[in-house]
N, C-alpha and C positions, 0 to 999 in steps of 0.2 A: 100331738098330745103325748104320745107314748114314745119313749126312747129305750133302746136296748140296754138292759143291765141284768146281772145274774149274780146273786150273792150265795147261791148254793145252799140256802137255808133248809130246804126240804131234804136235800141229800145229807146234810150234816145231821139233821134230826134223826134220820133213819140209821145213820152210822152210830149215833149215840145209843139208840135202842138196841142195835145188834151188839155193840161193844159191852153193854151191861150184862148180856147173857152169854158172852163168848168164852168165858173162862170157867166153865162148870164141869166138874168131873164126877164120874160114878166109880166107886171102888168095890170090887168083889173080894170077899174074904172067906177063909175057912172057918170052921167052928171054933178054932182056937185063936182067932183074930189075925192069923197070918194073911197078908195081902196076896191075892192070886193075880189080879190085874187091875189096871187103872185106865179108864176110858174117858176121853174128852167128849162131851156131848155136842154133836154138830148143831149149828144154827142156820136155818135157811129162811128165805122169804117165800111164802106160799099162802094162797087163800085157804080158809078153813075147809071148804068143800074138797078142793083138790088134794089137800094134805090127808084128810081122813079117807077119801076114796083110794088114794095111793096105798095107804096102810091096809085097808080092807081088801082091795083087789089083789094085792101082792100075796095075801094069805091064802086065797082060794083058787087063784088062777095059776096053773102050773107053767104057763108060758111067760110069766113075769116073775122077777126076783123080788121077794118081799123086802120092804124097806127096813133097814137095820135100825133097831131101837136100842137105847133111848135116842130121842131127837126132839128138837124144839123148832117150831115154825112161827114166824112173825108175820102179821098182816096189819096194814094201815086200814082201820075200819071207817073212820070219819074225821072231818075237820069242821070245827064250829068257831065262829067269831066270838071273842070274849067282849061283849058289850060293856061289861062292868069294868073293864080295864082300858077301854078305848079312850084316846085323847084326841084333841083337836088336830086334824091332819096337817095344819099349817105350822104347828109347833116344830121347832128345830133345835139342834145342838150343833156346835161348831168345833172343828178340830184345829189345832195350831196351824198358823199360816205356813205356806210353802215358800220356796225361794223367789217366786214370782209375786209375792205380796198378796196372795189369795188365801182364804180359809176354805175348808171343805165343809159344806153344809149338809147335814143329815136330817131329813125330815122324820118326824115321829113315826115309830113303827106301828103296824096294825097287828093287834094281838089275836092269836088264834089258839085253840085247844085242839091238839092232834091226839086222836084216840087210837091206840095200838092194842092188839090182842096177841099174846104169846100162847101157843098151844104146846103143851108138854105131853109127849107120848112115851110110855115105857111098857116093858113086858112084865115087870114085877113091881109090887107095891114098895119094896125097899128102895129100888132105883128112884121111884117118884119122890119118896121121902128125902132122899139125899139131895136131889135137885132143888126141891122146894126150900130146904133149910139153907141152901147156899144163895138163895135169892131174897126171901122174905125179910130177914133181919136188917137188911140195908135200907128198907123203906119204912119210915115211921111217921106218916106214910109216904114222905117225900124224900127223894135223894137229889141233890143238886150237883150238876156238872158245870164247869166253867169252860167256855169256848171263845174263840176269836172269830167273830161273825164276818169280818171283812179281811180278805187275804192281803190287800194292799195296806192295811192299817193294823199291824199286829199289836200295837199298843192299846187298842180298844178291846175290852173283854166284856163278856156277858154271861150271867148265870142262867142256866136252863134247869128249872125244877121238873123232876120226873116223879109222878105220883102213882103208886100201886093202889088202884081204886077198888078192885075186887078179885077174889079167888074162888073158883068153882070147880067141882069135881064131876067126873063121869067115868063109868067103866062098862064093860060088856059082858058081865057075868051071866046075863040072860040069853046069850047067844048059844048056838048049837055046838056040839062037840067038834065039828069041823071048823068052827070059827076060831080065829086067832085071838087069844085073850090079850087085851090091851087096856092099860089104864091111861086116862086123860085128865089133865088139869088145864083150866083156862085162866090166864092171868091178864087182867085188863089194866093198861097203863094210860095215864093222861100226861101229855107233855105240853107245857106252856111255851109257845113259839112266837117271837116277834118278827114280822116280815117288814123289811125296810125297802123303801123305794130307791130311785137313782140318787147318786151323790152328785151335788152340783158345786160349782165354784162361787164363792162369795167374796167380793172386794172388802178389804178391811176399812172400817169407818175411821177416818182421820180427823174429822171435825164434827162437832155437835153444836147446833145453834138453837137457842131457846128465846122466843120473843114474848114479851109481856106487852099487851095492848089494852087500851082503855075501851072496854066493851060497852060502857055506858054512853059513850058519845059516838064518834065516827071511826073507832078502831085505831086511834092514834098510837103510834109506837111509844111506849113508856121506857122500856129498857130491853136490850139485847145482850144475852150471855153467850159467849163463844168459848168452847173447850177444845183444845188441841193437845196432842202428846208432845212431850219434850224429852229427847229430840223427836223429830217427826217420824223416824223409823224405829222408835222404841217399841218393845213388846209389852204385854200387860204385866210381866213380872219385874222388869228392870226399869221401866220408864216412869216419868212423872207427868204432870199435866199443867198446862198454862190456861188459866181462866181469865177471859177478858170481858169486862162489863162496858157496854156502850149505852150512854144516856144521851138522848138527843139534846143538843144545845150545850152539853157539858163536856163532850169529848170522851176519850177512852180512859179506863182505869183498870188495874190488874189486882 
């Protein structure tokens, strides 16, 4: 039933998510507007619990080095099938034939919604504002990226919509004096992902036959129509077709 295939769709989707947040900077300035330094915000993959624990523990445990802020952590939260976009699984689309006279058959994809959460942690409110303003304007609320879903077929392209569904805030003003003050924002993203099955070979159809029968009697053949390409090895863009009509007792006609 199952054959091995791997289109790296989940890996590609995670790379998209990380790429969207990987070119964000925080700038520190003097009161006169002179730039002191510019820092690129690191992006890592980590669960919310581990990320927050690492920040909190590093601030009070002298045996550990506190995590340097600002920083962004991304986590895949859930995957849910999109029933509203699902199609009949036997639907297919074909790619142009190869040198052996075969076409590549791609079965319809199964649509899923992948939910990611990005956690932004900063030491100052101004750092947080800078980061947010470099992210939010690109989502209104969807940002679309174009990818090549199949390594072996670079001519096939696919649009991947990324939606910023919610933004929420948290800080630790209520902590004790020994606690490290940290600002947190949580950004939830939804990415529509189509998962494709294995790609199979499909022989090109070179002849189509349509029979017309008398269904009111014994099913006697009334007429047969045969359609073939001209020439036989023509493709869909350059060839023409020969249509032959066969009427029992009257011979062939074109």
